[in-house]
N, C-alpha and C positions, 0 to 999 in steps of 0.2 A: 753855637747853640746857647740859648739862654738857660741858665741853671735855675731850677725851681727849688722851692723848699722841700718838696718830696725827694728830689735828687740828693739834696744834702742829707736828709734823713736816711735814704737808702745807702749812701756812701758809708754810713756808720754801721749799717746792718749787714750788707753783702755787696761787694763790688759787682758780682755777676748779676744780681737783681737790679742794681743801678744801670748796668749796661743794657739789659733787656728792656727795662722801663724807658730808657732814653732812646731806644730804637723802636719805640711804639709796639713792643711786644708786651701786652697787658694781660695779666692773668687774674687780676683782682676781682673781676666781675663774677668769677666762679667760686670765690672763696667765701665760705660760711662765716669766717672770722671778720672779714671785711664787711659783710652784710650786717653782722651784729654791731660793728662799729658805726655803720650808717644809721642803724635804728637808734642807737644811743644818741648820736648827733641830732637826729630828727626829733627825739623825744625830750631833749634837755635844752635849757636856756631858750625856751620858745618865745620869750618876750624880746629877745635881742635880734637885731638885724644880723643875719648870718651869711657866711661864705663871701667875704669881701675880697674880690679879685683885684690885684694890683699888677699891672703889666704882664699878665699871664705868668708871673713868677711866684706870686704869693697868693694863697687862698686862706686868708685869716678867718678862723671860725667865727669870731666876733670881736668887736672893740667896745669897751665900756668907757665911761668918763675917766678922766685923769690919764688919758693916753696909755691904756693898758690893753695890749693885744692878748687875746685868749686863744689858746689851742686846746681842744678837747681830745682826750685820749681815754681809751677804755681800761688800760692797765699801765702799771709802771714797769712792765717787762723790759723794754728797751728805752728807759728813761733818758740815758745819756744822748741817744739819737734825737729824742724829742726836744731836749734842751738845746742841742745844736741847731735844730730846725728853727726854733724860735729865735735864737741868737742870730741866725742868718736873716730872718725877717727884720730884726732890729738893725742889723748891719746894712741891709739893702735900703731901708728907709733913711738911715743916717747918710748913706752915700748920695741920696737924692735930696738932701737938705731938710729932711723931716727928723728933727731931734726931739729928745725928751720922752721917748716912748720906753716903756718897760714891757715885759712879757709875763704871762702867767699860763701855766699848764694846769688844766682842770681835769680831775678824775671824778666824774659824777658818781660812778658806781662805788668808789671808795670814800666819797665825800671828803676829798683832800685836794689841795692845790699847792703848787710851788711857784715862787717868783723867779723870773729869769731876767738878768741884766747883762748888758754888753760892756765888756772892759776893753781897753786898748790891746791887751794881750789876746783877747778873743778875736779882735779885728785882724791882727797879724796871722793868727792861726787860721782864720777863715779864708784869708787871701791865699795861703798855701793850699788849703783844702780845695778851694775852687779851681786852682791849677791842676790838682790831682784829679778832680772830677772830670775836667776837660780832657785830660789824658786818657782816662778810662773810657769815656764815651766816644773818643775819637778812634779807638781800636776797631779793626776790621772784624774781629771775632770776640766773643765774650771772654772775660777772665776765667781762669780755671776754677772749677768748683772747689769750694772749701766747706767741708761738712761741719756744721755747728749745731748746737742744741736746739736752735730755733727753726732749723730746716723743716722739721716735720709739720710745723704749723704754717709754713710759708705758702703763699699762693702759687709760687713758682716751683714747688717741690717736684711735681710730675715732670716739668720741663728739665730739671736738673738730674733727677734720679731714676726716671723711668724711660 
């Protein structure tokens, strides 16, 4: 199975969510928070060509000059997962011969952004992470539930806790 940027993101948030998502169990359509994120996406950066799909692996929010990939997020709540998602995009492009890209995470509601770059240490870590993701999604059943502070706002809450 091809690992997507969203799978890399979910691997940092919740392994159970990753497993559900990778097995086509999608709960995001019913989430108010996801709907808010989509509205933010639709209402910002309207001059840019958005949602650039690459190999059904990456869905880059937009690319501006100087080879900067932009990922738009509504909050910094799980910033480390967002950073890793963008690093995966940079890694994926580099593996296919497209070098010189950097990433940027934009928080339009906060009027902030952060720059993301890929290091050789990141590449090694991502290779290990991709193997771990493959192992998780290959399981016959989802991983055990781990209760976290973010569970209450998760689109999969009902599936895990009710």
